[in-house]
C-alpha positions in Angstrom: 317.6 89.7 54.4 316.5 93.4 54.3 318.5 94.4 51.1 321.5 96.6 51.0 323.0 98.0 48.1 327.0 97.6 47.3 328.2 100.1 44.8 330.3 98.9 42.2 331.0 102.3 40.7 329.0 105.3 40.2 325.4 104.3 39.3 325.7 100.7 39.4 324.6 99.1 42.4 324.0 95.1 43.3 322.1 94.0 46.6 322.9 91.9 49.3 320.7 89.4 47.9 322.5 89.3 44.4 325.9 89.0 46.1 324.2 86.1 48.3 322.8 84.4 45.1 326.8 84.6 43.6 328.3 83.1 46.7 325.3 80.3 46.9 325.8 79.2 43.5 329.5 79.0 43.8 329.8 77.3 47.2 327.0 74.6 45.6 329.5 73.9 42.6 332.2 72.9 45.0 332.8 69.4 44.8 331.5 67.7 48.4 329.1 70.0 49.1 325.4 69.0 49.6 323.1 71.8 50.3 323.4 75.0 51.7 321.6 75.7 55.2 318.1 74.9 55.0 318.5 72.5 52.1 319.0 75.0 49.7 320.4 73.4 46.5 321.3 75.0 43.1 318.3 74.5 41.6 316.1 75.6 44.6 318.4 78.8 45.3 317.0 80.9 42.7 313.4 80.3 43.8 314.2 80.2 47.8 313.4 84.0 48.7 315.6 86.6 50.4 314.8 85.1 54.3 315.2 81.4 53.6 318.9 82.6 51.7 319.7 84.8 54.6 319.6 81.7 57.0 322.3 80.2 55.1 324.4 83.2 53.7 325.2 86.5 55.4 327.1 89.6 53.6 328.6 92.2 55.7 330.2 95.4 54.5 333.7 95.8 56.1 334.6 99.4 56.9 337.4 99.8 53.9 334.3 99.2 51.7 335.4 95.2 51.2 332.7 92.5 52.2 332.7 89.5 54.3 330.6 86.4 53.8 329.5 83.6 56.2 327.3 80.7 55.0 326.4 77.4 56.4 326.3 74.6 54.4 325.9 70.5 54.2 328.8 68.6 53.3 328.2 64.8 51.7 329.6 62.1 53.7 333.3 61.2 52.9 334.5 63.6 51.9 337.4 65.9 53.8 335.6 68.9 55.4 338.6 70.9 55.5 339.6 70.6 51.8 335.8 71.2 50.3 335.4 74.4 52.8 338.9 75.5 51.7 337.6 74.9 48.0 334.1 77.0 48.8 336.0 79.9 50.2 338.3 80.1 46.9 335.0 79.7 44.7 333.1 82.2 46.3 336.0 84.8 46.6 336.9 84.5 42.8 333.1 84.2 41.8 332.0 87.3 43.9 335.2 89.5 42.9 335.0 88.4 39.2 331.3 89.5 38.9 331.1 92.6 41.0 334.6 94.0 41.4 333.5 94.0 45.2 336.7 92.7 47.0 335.8 90.0 49.5 338.0 90.0 52.2 337.2 86.4 53.8 334.5 83.7 53.6 333.9 82.1 56.6 332.1 78.6 56.1 330.5 76.7 59.1 329.6 72.9 58.0 325.9 72.3 59.9 325.6 69.1 58.8 327.2 65.8 57.1 324.8 64.1 54.4 325.1 60.3 55.0 321.8 59.8 52.5 323.9 58.8 49.6 326.0 56.7 51.7 326.4 53.2 50.1 325.3 50.6 52.8 
């Protein structure tokens, strides 16, 4: 992830990695989310490194200065994928906007797998 800077206001900028970290932590707080792409959890996200995070989360600057966030997640078995991803979209949008004052136009969530490890036999 080649860090792009996003201006919050004159003299205050945040990097793409900061926005991705906020988005990732918000997504991982959503009930039903197992991990971000690459097995990233809330505990490993701060240490994951920009390249690993970039495989899970992408931040795109739109022409109107808003941003779009694309992320890949793993959902726990037994949860409604639609409900979980809608909750992720709401949490990510709310968290990023409240912490950065940058408008989030959309949050696209791709489910790459369903975790069946914790399934009761």
